[in-house]
Every structure is written in C-alpha cells, then in structure tokens.
GUMAR-771120 format. One line per field, with one value per residue (C-alpha): x, y, z. Coordinates in steps of 0.001 Angstrom, whole numbers, plus 500000, padded with zeros to 6 digits. Example, Ala and Ser with C-alpha at 12.3 -4.5 7.8 and 13.67 -1.06 7.14 Angstrom:
BEGIN
x: 512300_513670
y: 495500_498940
z: 507800_507140
This chain:
BEGIN
x: 947569_944863_946218_942945_941229_942886_941172_941921_940232_939141_941974_944706_947455_948996_951442_950739_953682_953587_956465_957090_960231_958514_957210_960302_963280_966390_968035_964985_964120_961142_961596_958277_955034_951549_948607_944952_941626_939045_935507_935177_931956_929809_931298_934428_937025_939973_943035_946389_948950_952097_953508_957099_959187_962444_964178_961549_958694_956171_954719_951376_950295_946532_944670_941146_937891_934721_933340_931861_934037_935529_937750_940140_943735_945386_949181_951016_954767_957019_960442_963833_963421_960054_957688_954403_952543_949362_948524_945215_943857_940541_940555_937696_937307_935937_935587_937661_935522
y: 474167_476855_480387_482301_484838_487409_490194_492005_494580_493574_495493_494313_491998_490864_488294_486137_484554_481285_480566_476857_477280_476318_473109_472022_470355_472567_470533_470160_472572_473131_471464_472414_474298_474028_476348_475815_477522_475399_475992_479130_481116_480803_482674_483528_485373_485292_483891_482552_484487_482754_480426_480800_479260_479716_477323_477557_479732_479972_483053_482985_485872_486473_488798_489690_488819_490796_492159_489237_486553_484052_481008_478828_478925_475545_475647_472317_472024_469030_468950_467533_464919_463723_465603_467072_469822_471687_475145_476881_480378_481915_484924_487460_490229_493530_496947_499710_501893
z: 886444_886313_885988_886402_884160_881899_879963_876727_874509_870978_869287_871667_870472_873749_875033_878068_879880_881782_884149_884633_886762_890035_888474_886500_888179_887929_885153_882880_880052_877762_874371_872730_873352_871904_872572_871723_872390_874198_875441_873307_873336_870177_867189_869211_867115_869534_867778_868872_866856_868064_870716_871905_874638_876478_878868_881603_880312_877481_875786_873980_871734_871440_869087_868099_869713_870146_873394_875295_873701_876140_875738_877663_876434_877037_876883_876836_877170_876627_878220_877346_880094_878748_881044_879774_881618_880705_882027_881317_881649_880703_878385_878282_875753_877029_875453_876980_879219
C-alpha cells in the first residue's frame, strides 16, 4: 500500500498516521507495528523516533533530516489473526520558505 509523499522541515518532529481500517476485517486488530527507513538519500539524517499502534491504526514519529533528504518509510503491521500488511510513504525534508 503506497501512501504517497509527505514533507517536513528539518526541525519538525511530526507524527504520521496510517489507517488500516479499510483493509482489516471488522474483527481483526493490530498486534504489533514495525517501521523502517528504506531507500534513503546519501547521508540522510531522518530518524524514526517512535512507532505506536491502536486497534486499527499506526502512528510513526519522524524527526531530523536536512533539506533535500528523502527516504521511504515502510510500516509493517501484524494482526491478532495472523495477517501482515506493509504500507509505505516517501518523506522529503524541505526548508520552510
């Protein structure tokens, strides 16, 4: 599941929410979440601060980065019923203008 491109400024510490409710059957719930940076630009300083989840959504906190940094954030959930689903979005760091 590709969620598109998000942007942040270098000093931002922001949370990005992923809603899995349209994908999950009504009775299933998220049991764990893992987030990783992939395909990062050279010397990328974006960091994943924290990953959280609720019954049907995940929240990923990102910090840092320098103007021009890019990376793909891959978020993988596992559910109580044994399902695994990966969602990805691209993050770009831009200076405020």
